C-alpha positions in Angstrom: -31.6 -2.0 6.0 -33.6 -2.5 8.9 -33.6 -5.7 10.9 -37.1 -7.2 11.1 -37.0 -9.6 14.0 -34.6 -9.5 16.9 -32.4 -12.8 17.6 -32.5 -14.4 20.9 -29.7 -14.8 22.5 -29.5 -18.4 21.9 -29.4 -18.1 18.4 -26.9 -15.6 18.0 -24.5 -17.8 20.4 -25.2 -20.9 18.0 -24.3 -18.5 14.7 -21.0 -17.6 16.7 -20.1 -21.0 17.7 -18.2 -21.4 14.7 -16.3 -18.2 15.4 -13.4 -19.4 17.4 -10.0 -19.6 16.4 -8.1 -22.6 15.5 -4.3 -23.3 16.6 -1.9 -23.4 13.6 -1.0 -27.0 12.8 3.0 -27.3 12.8 5.2 -30.2 11.9 8.8 -30.9 12.8 11.6 -30.6 10.4 13.3 -33.9 9.8 16.5 -32.2 9.1 16.9 -29.5 11.7 14.1 -30.4 14.1 12.3 -26.9 13.8 8.8 -26.4 13.7 7.1 -25.5 10.2 3.7 -25.6 8.5 2.9 -28.9 6.9 3.6 -29.2 3.2 6.1 -26.4 3.5 9.7 -25.7 3.2 11.2 -25.3 6.4 12.5 -21.6 7.2 14.9 -22.6 9.5 17.1 -24.8 7.1 15.8 -24.8 3.6 14.8 -28.3 3.3 11.4 -30.0 2.3 11.1 -33.7 2.2 14.5 -34.4 2.9 15.7 -32.7 0.3 17.6 -28.8 0.1 15.0 -26.7 -1.9 16.8 -23.3 -1.0 20.2 -22.6 0.4 19.3 -20.3 3.1 23.1 -19.8 3.6 23.5 -17.8 0.3 20.1 -16.0 0.6 21.2 -14.7 4.0 24.5 -13.5 2.8 23.1 -11.6 0.1 20.4 -10.2 2.2 22.6 -8.7 4.4 24.9 -7.4 2.1 22.5 -5.6 0.6 21.2 -4.4 4.3 24.7 -3.1 5.4 25.3 -1.6 1.7 22.1 0.6 2.1 22.9 1.5 5.7 26.3 2.7 4.8 24.7 4.7 1.9 22.5 6.6 4.2 25.2 7.6 6.7 27.7 9.0 3.9 26.9 12.6 2.8 27.0 11.4 -0.8 23.8 9.3 -0.4 21.8 11.7 -2.9 24.2 11.3 -5.8 24.8 6.9 -5.4 24.5 4.8 -8.5 22.3 2.4 -9.0 24.3 -0.6 -10.0 22.1 -3.1 -8.5 24.1 -6.2 -8.4 22.2 -9.3 -9.4 19.9 -7.4 -11.7 20.3 -7.4 -15.1 19.2 -3.9 -15.9 20.9 -0.6 -14.5 18.9 2.5 -13.8 19.4 5.7 -15.5 19.1 8.9 -13.3 16.6 11.2 -15.2 16.1 14.9 -13.7 12.6 16.1 -13.5 11.9 19.1 -14.7 8.9 20.8 -13.5 6.9 22.4 -16.7 4.3 24.8 -15.8 1.1 24.3 -17.3 -0.7 27.3 -18.9 -3.4 28.5 -17.0 -5.6 29.6 -19.8 -8.4 27.5 -19.1 -8.7 29.2 -15.3 -8.7 32.5 -16.6 -11.4 31.7 -19.2 -13.6 30.7 -16.0 -12.8 33.9 -14.1 -13.8 35.8 -17.0 -17.1 33.7 -17.6 -18.3 34.4 -14.0 -17.4 38.2 -14.4 -19.6 38.5 -17.3 -22.4 36.4 -15.8 -22.4 38.6 -12.8 -22.8 42.0 -14.7 -25.7 40.6 -16.8 -27.8 39.0 -14.2 -28.1 41.1 -10.8 -28.3 38.3 -7.8 -31.9 38.7 -6.3 -33.1 36.7 -3.3 -36.6 34.8 -2.8 -37.5 37.8 -0.2 -37.1 40.8 -2.6 -38.6 38.8 -5.5 -41.8 38.0 -3.2 -41.7 41.9 -2.5 -41.6 42.7 -6.2 -44.5 40.3 -7.1 -46.6 42.2 -4.2 
């Protein structure tokens, strides 16, 4: 779409006057004094409105255990044969070997055969040859 009329610099500047970025509003945690978003849990201690919402010590410990287990699995040569025990999950993954199954290529063979037959029936002619035949 083509713009019908050009906007003046003043009109463009007035439109862009509302595009400025605003600073993020932060509040201080009453428990630890860290900065966090208002109406959100403190990411440093896990408290919200004076009560513990999330026990971050347990969350950090389980996260660090997962990370170290993953690093250890990558270092060992048996990493390809590791089991998926997934501590803390209710399910266990079963190893399924993927078998590559070759699909029959009948459809491709039929298309090639059709092209060969159509080429034999119709000789290819160019526009220049058609014009010389008509004249």
